[in-house]
C-alpha positions as CSV (number, residue, x, y, z in Angstrom):
1,X,6.3,4.2,17.3
2,X,5.6,0.7,18.1
3,X,5.7,-2.1,15.2
4,X,2.0,-2.0,15.1
5,X,1.8,1.2,15.0
6,X,4.2,1.2,12.2
7,X,2.7,-1.4,10.0
8,X,-0.6,0.4,10.1
9,X,0.8,3.5,8.7
10,X,3.0,1.8,6.1
11,X,-0.4,-0.2,5.1
12,X,-2.3,2.9,5.0
13,X,0.2,4.4,2.4
14,X,-0.2,1.5,0.3
15,X,-4.0,1.3,0.9
16,X,-3.8,5.7,-0.8
17,X,-0.6,4.8,-3.2
18,X,-3.2,2.5,-4.8
19,X,-6.2,4.3,-4.5
20,X,-3.8,7.7,-6.4
21,X,-2.6,5.3,-9.2
22,X,-5.6,3.3,-10.3
23,X,-6.9,-0.6,-10.2
24,X,-4.8,-0.1,-13.7
25,X,-2.1,-0.9,-12.2
26,X,-3.2,-3.2,-9.1
27,X,-1.7,-6.1,-10.9
28,X,1.9,-4.8,-11.9
29,X,1.8,-3.9,-7.5
30,X,0.9,-7.5,-6.6
31,X,3.6,-9.4,-8.9
32,X,6.1,-7.0,-7.6
33,X,5.3,-7.5,-4.0
């Protein structure tokens, strides 16, 4: 697996997790990032 693929998978996973938890927790996720 290349670095680009790893980054894309991580981005997709974070995006799916964001959609799953809801936008109410978006501020917490951004502040902790």
